[in-house]
C-alpha positions, 0 to 999 in steps of 0.5 A: 144796211145793204146786207141781203139786199138788192139795189143798184148805183153807178156801175162804179159802186158795184164792188162796194155793194157787193162788198157790203153783202148786197145784190148788186144789178145793173138796169136801165137808167130810167128804171129803179129797184125797190127792196122792202124800204130801200129805193135805189137807181143808177143815176139820180134822174129817175125821180118819177120813179123814186116818188111812185116807189114812195106811194 
């Protein structure tokens, strides 16, 4: 699922993202990353950005 995708997550998950073939980016906690149909954020309180990405 992550192979070739750029995403973010909790920092502790970065080895898992990289191990799954994804590219982990460390971003501000109030931002989100959209790569195709994958939307990720480093913390779960970024619901507004995630909702806007769905539009």
